[in-house]
DOKEGU-999845 format. One record per residue (C-alpha): residue number from 1; residue in one letter; z, y, x. Coordinates in pm, 1 decimal. Layout:
N
 num residu        z        y        x
 NUM      a        Z        Y        X
...
This chain:
312
 num residu        z        y        x
   1      m   1433.6  -2058.0   1740.8
   2      t   1169.0  -1951.3   1513.2
   3      r   1229.4  -1887.9   1156.0
   4      v    948.8  -1938.6    868.0
   5      l    986.3  -1766.6    525.6
   6      t    803.1  -1824.5    280.1
   7      r    707.9  -1632.5    -26.5
   8      t    981.7  -1763.6   -224.7
   9      d   1219.8  -1735.7     75.2
  10      l   1059.1  -1315.1     82.7
  11      e   1096.1  -1295.8   -274.1
  12      a   1466.5  -1384.0   -260.4
  13      l   1538.6  -1178.6     45.6
  14      l   1352.2   -822.1     -3.9
  15      e   1455.9   -567.7   -252.7
  16      p   1335.5   -283.3   -387.9
  17      a   1556.0      4.2   -347.4
  18      a   1640.1   -128.2     59.4
  19      c   1257.3   -143.5     94.1
  20      l   1161.8    266.6    -20.4
  21      a   1463.8    372.0    190.1
  22      a   1320.5    149.6    483.2
  23      l    975.4    355.4    454.6
  24      r   1106.0    616.3    388.6
  25      e   1309.7    684.7    663.6
  26      g    976.5    516.6    903.3
  27      f    702.6    752.6    765.6
  28      r    970.0   1051.6    898.4
  29      a   1077.7    835.7   1223.7
  30      a    707.0    660.9   1329.0
  31      d    516.4    923.2   1511.6
  32      a    830.2    897.9   1773.8
  33      a    715.3    545.4   1860.3
  34      a    585.3    480.8   2216.2
  35      v    331.8    327.1   2122.3
  36      p     94.3    407.2   1834.2
  37      g     -6.4     99.9   1598.5
  38      q   -354.9    -26.4   1601.9
  39      r   -581.7   -207.0   1245.9
  40      v   -857.2   -399.0   1377.0
  41      r  -1141.6   -543.5   1129.9
  42      t  -1409.6   -736.9   1207.8
  43      d  -1674.3   -944.7    909.1
  44      l  -1717.5  -1348.4    979.6
  45      p  -1979.7  -1554.4    919.5
  46      f  -1822.1  -1629.8    588.3
  47      p  -1739.2  -1435.5    249.9
  48      g  -1473.2  -1275.9    380.8
  49      t  -1346.0  -1064.0    658.0
  50      a  -1047.4  -1039.1    955.3
  51      t   -773.9   -808.1   1010.3
  52      a   -547.8   -746.7   1293.0
  53      l   -237.6   -514.9   1232.1
  54      i    -45.0   -422.0   1613.8
  55      p    218.3   -302.5   1758.5
  56      g    407.4   -303.3   1433.1
  57      l    707.0    -14.4   1617.6
  58      l    952.9    196.2   1539.9
  59      p   1206.5    369.3   1712.8
  60      g   1565.3    241.0   1715.4
  61      i   1439.4   -179.0   1647.1
  62      d   1376.5   -354.7   1957.7
  63      a   1110.3   -611.3   1811.1
  64      y    770.5   -579.8   1693.4
  65      t    518.1   -727.6   1448.4
  66      a    144.4   -873.1   1485.8
  67      k     -0.7   -943.6   1222.6
  68      v   -354.0  -1148.8   1141.7
  69      n   -491.3  -1153.7    747.2
  70      a   -822.9  -1338.8    651.0
  71      k   -919.9  -1094.8    352.2
  72      f  -1172.2  -1268.7     88.0
  73      p  -1208.4  -1103.5   -189.3
  74      g  -1334.4  -1372.8   -466.0
  75      a  -1035.6  -1617.3   -381.9
  76      r   -724.7  -1659.8   -533.5
  77      p   -555.4  -1513.4   -362.0
  78      a   -756.5  -1329.1   -213.9
  79      l   -559.5  -1257.6    100.5
  80      r   -389.4  -1481.6    312.6
  81      g   -225.1  -1491.3    676.1
  82      v     94.9  -1442.8    912.1
  83      i    304.8  -1197.1   1036.1
  84      c    476.5  -1259.4   1312.1
  85      l    844.7  -1153.0   1481.0
  86      h    857.8  -1106.2   1824.9
  87      s   1211.3  -1006.5   2029.2
  88      g   1125.4   -605.7   2200.3
  89      a   1367.7   -806.1   2478.6
  90      d   1158.2  -1054.8   2570.7
  91      g    888.8  -1154.2   2342.8
  92      e   1075.3  -1496.6   2142.1
  93      l    902.1  -1550.5   1845.3
  94      l   1199.7  -1459.4   1549.2
  95      a   1009.7  -1489.2   1222.2
  96      l    653.8  -1669.6   1112.3
  97      l    655.5  -1502.6    753.0
  98      d    424.9  -1479.6    478.9
  99      s    179.5  -1181.2    536.4
 100      a     60.3  -1163.2    197.6
 101      t    409.0  -1107.4    -19.3
 102      v    564.1   -826.2    307.6
 103      t    161.0   -695.4    251.9
 104      a    204.9   -613.8   -111.4
 105      w    573.4   -536.5    -61.6
 106      r    485.3   -228.1    172.4
 107      t    189.9   -140.0     19.9
 108      g    286.6   -133.8   -346.4
 109      l    608.2     41.1   -242.2
 110      a    442.6    271.9     30.5
 111      a    211.7    386.6   -242.8
 112      a    501.8    450.8   -530.3
 113      l    690.6    693.1   -251.6
 114      g    350.1    857.1   -244.2
 115      t    328.9    868.4   -631.1
 116      a    706.5    985.8   -686.0
 117      l    587.3   1249.3   -401.6
 118      l    298.6   1405.4   -597.0
 119      a    244.8   1327.5   -960.5
 120      p    286.3   1594.9  -1190.1
 121      a    642.2   1719.2  -1216.5
 122      g    764.4   1434.2  -1537.2
 123      y    424.0   1258.5  -1575.2
 124      d    439.2   1015.7  -1933.7
 125      v    150.4    771.3  -1917.3
 126      l     82.8    608.2  -1599.5
 127      g   -251.1    427.4  -1584.1
 128      v   -325.3     94.8  -1415.3
 129      i   -659.6     17.6  -1271.2
 130      g   -632.0   -359.5  -1103.2
 131      a   -350.2   -546.5  -1224.9
 132      g   -237.3   -747.9   -910.2
 133      a     60.7   -755.6   -617.8
 134      q     12.5   -428.5   -451.1
 135      a     -4.7   -283.4   -874.3
 136      e    275.6   -482.3   -964.5
 137      l    532.0   -391.7   -676.4
 138      t    460.9     -6.0   -679.1
 139      l    534.3    -34.0  -1048.1
 140      r    890.4   -169.5   -965.8
 141      g    949.2    130.8   -679.5
 142      l    869.2    359.2   -920.6
 143      e   1141.9    279.9  -1140.3
 144      s   1377.3    390.9   -914.3
 145      e   1116.8    648.9   -813.9
 146      c   1000.4    769.3  -1156.0
 147      r    955.4    634.0  -1378.9
 148      p    700.6    657.1  -1608.7
 149      g    715.3    630.7  -2014.5
 150      q    433.5    496.0  -2096.3
 151      l    223.0    216.1  -1880.2
 152      v   -215.7    205.4  -1985.6
 153      v   -398.6    -80.3  -1736.3
 154      h   -738.8   -180.1  -1693.2
 155      d   -896.6   -536.4  -1510.0
 156      t  -1157.4   -694.5  -1489.7
 157      d   -966.1   -960.5  -1522.4
 158      s   -904.9   -930.5  -1904.5
 159      g   -593.5  -1184.0  -1910.8
 160      r   -441.7  -1056.6  -1565.3
 161      a   -481.9   -654.5  -1790.6
 162      a   -291.8   -902.8  -2038.7
 163      a    -32.8  -1035.4  -1864.5
 164      f     49.6   -727.7  -1662.2
 165      a     84.5   -507.5  -1988.5
 166      a    257.5   -771.3  -2145.7
 167      r    541.2   -783.3  -1873.4
 168      y    556.7   -374.4  -1888.2
 169      g    533.6   -325.0  -2192.3
 170      g    209.5   -144.7  -2162.8
 171      r   -173.1   -153.5  -2324.0
 172      v   -478.3   -259.1  -2225.7
 173      l   -790.7     -9.0  -2247.4
 174      d  -1141.0   -155.9  -2152.0
 175      s  -1279.3     31.1  -1888.5
 176      a  -1155.6    287.6  -1573.8
 177      g  -1278.2    544.6  -1729.2
 178      a  -1081.0    480.7  -2072.4
 179      v   -738.6    492.7  -1794.2
 180      a   -816.8    833.3  -1649.6
 181      k   -883.1    993.2  -1977.2
 182      a   -534.0    858.5  -2082.0
 183      a   -361.2    910.0  -1804.4
 184      d   -151.7   1181.9  -1603.6
 185      t   -125.5    950.9  -1260.0
 186      v   -306.4    658.2  -1202.3
 187      l   -306.8    405.2   -962.6
 188      l   -627.2    188.4   -797.2
 189      a   -560.6   -137.5   -606.2
 190      t   -875.6   -347.5   -664.3
 191      w  -1208.7   -451.3   -383.8
 192      s  -1403.9   -186.6   -521.5
 193      r  -1683.1   -111.4   -321.1
 194      t  -1853.0    127.3   -596.5
 195      p  -1654.2    437.6   -680.8
 196      l  -1464.4    339.5  -1015.5
 197      l  -1368.8    736.5  -1124.9
 198      a  -1542.9   1061.5  -1044.3
 199      l  -1472.3   1425.2  -1090.4
 200      a  -1605.5   1410.5  -1413.8
 201      d  -1360.1   1177.9  -1547.3
 202      t  -1071.6   1312.1  -1483.8
 203      r   -849.1   1608.1  -1503.1
 204      a   -673.9   1889.1  -1412.5
 205      g   -342.6   1798.4  -1312.6
 206      q   -400.0   1440.4  -1249.9
 207      h   -225.9   1224.8   -910.0
 208      f   -425.9    973.0   -817.2
 209      t   -289.6    684.4   -523.6
 210      s   -599.2    506.4   -430.0
 211      l   -485.3    144.5   -257.7
 212      g   -874.2    -24.0   -210.7
 213      t   -962.0    260.9     83.1
 214      d   -843.4     12.6    369.5
 215      e  -1158.5    -50.6    508.7
 216      p  -1473.9     48.4    581.8
 217      g  -1718.8      1.6    259.2
 218      k  -1451.3    -15.1      1.1
 219      r  -1448.1    260.8   -242.9
 220      e  -1213.8    346.7   -586.0
 221      l  -1310.9    761.4   -618.8
 222      a  -1675.9    959.1   -617.0
 223      p  -1692.3   1215.0   -305.6
 224      d  -1658.3   1470.1   -553.8
 225      l  -1310.2   1393.0   -672.1
 226      l  -1229.7   1338.8   -348.8
 227      d  -1357.7   1680.2   -214.5
 228      a  -1164.9   1884.0   -523.9
 229      a   -854.4   1753.7   -476.4
 230      l   -552.1   1811.3   -247.7
 231      l   -604.8   1439.2    -52.2
 232      i   -303.8   1283.8    154.9
 233      v   -339.3   1028.3    372.7
 234      d    -76.6    780.9    547.3
 235      d   -309.8    833.3    886.0
 236      e   -576.5   1086.9    982.4
 237      e   -776.2    900.2   1200.6
 238      l   -781.0    573.2   1011.2
 239      a   -837.9    709.8    701.3
 240      a  -1102.0    911.1    891.7
 241      r  -1253.1    547.0   1100.3
 242      m  -1193.2    287.1    805.9
 243      g  -1056.5    482.8    458.0
 244      a  -1094.0    733.7    193.1
 245      l  -1251.2    991.7    495.5
 246      a  -1517.6    732.9    581.2
 247      a  -1663.8    793.9    246.9
 248      p  -2021.9    859.7    249.5
 249      g  -2126.7   1168.9     57.2
 250      l  -1782.1   1336.1    135.9
 251      t  -1795.0   1701.6    251.8
 252      r  -1458.9   1755.6    370.5
 253      t  -1371.4   1614.2    740.3
 254      t  -1020.4   1631.0    713.0
 255      a   -728.8   1543.8    464.6
 256      d   -496.7   1831.6    371.7
 257      a   -172.1   1658.1    502.8
 258      t    -16.8   1285.7    570.6
 259      l    260.2   1171.4    374.1
 260      t    501.2   1184.8    650.8
 261      d    388.5   1577.7    630.1
 262      v    532.9   1521.8    262.7
 263      l    848.1   1392.7    317.8
 264      r    922.1   1602.9    617.9
 265      g    876.7   1920.8    402.1
 266      t    615.7   2052.8    644.1
 267      h    360.2   2021.1    394.7
 268      p    413.2   2136.6     27.9
 269      g    211.2   1824.4   -146.7
 270      r    118.5   1975.2   -504.3
 271      t    194.9   2351.5   -611.6
 272      s     71.0   2354.6   -899.5
 273      a     40.9   2234.7  -1188.3
 274      r   -333.1   2207.9  -1274.1
 275      q   -440.7   2040.7   -907.7
 276      r   -550.7   1751.3   -845.3
 277      t   -366.7   1496.9   -627.0
 278      v   -522.7   1195.8   -410.8
 279      y   -271.7    976.3   -179.5
 280      a   -516.6    753.3     -1.6
 281      p   -326.3    502.3    236.4
 282      v   -526.3    271.5    478.9
 283      g   -227.6     93.8    577.0
 284      l    -36.7     98.7    899.1
 285      p    138.2   -159.7   1179.7
 286      w    561.1    -21.7   1133.4
 287      q    516.4    -68.8    779.8
 288      d    490.2   -437.3    872.9
 289      l    797.9   -385.0   1118.3
 290      a   1011.1   -201.6    879.0
 291      l    994.2   -491.1    600.4
 292      t   1010.5   -792.1    801.6
 293      w   1302.4   -694.3   1006.3
 294      l   1497.4   -599.3    661.5
 295      a   1381.1   -967.3    586.8
 296      w   1445.2  -1120.9    881.1
 297      r   1821.5   -963.8    955.1
 298      e   1906.9  -1067.1    576.3
 299      a   1790.0  -1452.6    620.3
 300      e   1975.0  -1454.0    938.1
 301      r   2274.2  -1357.8    784.9
 302      r   2284.1  -1589.4    470.3
 303      g   2053.6  -1887.8    636.8
 304      v   1746.1  -1893.6    411.5
 305      g   1386.3  -2052.8    544.4
 306      a   1352.8  -2311.3    773.7
 307      t   1380.2  -2286.9   1161.3
 308      i   1138.6  -2495.2   1397.7
 309      d   1108.2  -2518.5   1776.8
 310      l    742.1  -2443.5   1840.6
 311      l    834.3  -2519.3   2234.5
 312      n    926.9  -2835.0   2150.3
């Protein structure tokens, strides 16, 4: 039997602290998986793109994931898809899960880890540019990692920005530049294909987490800012092929380290109060497995979600 888990099911099953722990351990261990994950993206003859992440693998978990997403920026929601959880013993399809929910949780919470590790010590003001589901999960993750004292928000949809700010006790600003001016740490989670912030918009000591660099052509930070900052990514090869290191006009060809290096202590991360830092992940297949495995095991225990026999 295959268990089907909808967004409502997943939001009842997933818990930020447990997910953060799974992601933290995954960053430390994922490169020991027997087969490296792949991220495949293609254009479509429609106003969107298709992305597949395979296989999601982690040492110690006898299962793997395959995820297929449709990304249509003009749609609401802009991302839709499915994650298949397969048994590693015989390939049984254990579960089908809503990929938009899992993607938001694993991306937002991994961003919270990177932000907490690299942000200036004791920072007070967090800026959010792009008030969507991923930013929401990052804030939820930061509540346990390093909760900011104040919040400023900008979104091209003013109503969405206002609602986001109201939920978290923040205030709305009228531009990305205004957010960078007000905040010590800035989270960008947009579909932008034009840089929203350049070096001149920033000041020494700020941190930037850029989530909108997960496929070719998407840009949130200008090349001069990426060149000047301590740049941390989740995967060097993917960042060079489709992420922050693929930005046109960039002088640098490599990142300073990966988040795995920082979590393991093989790279110190921020070393100066005046250092600009950037965390620019692409998103990795094992992250889907880390959260999917948690959700499926809890669903089995509690009997959450429908079950179907696709072979019947």
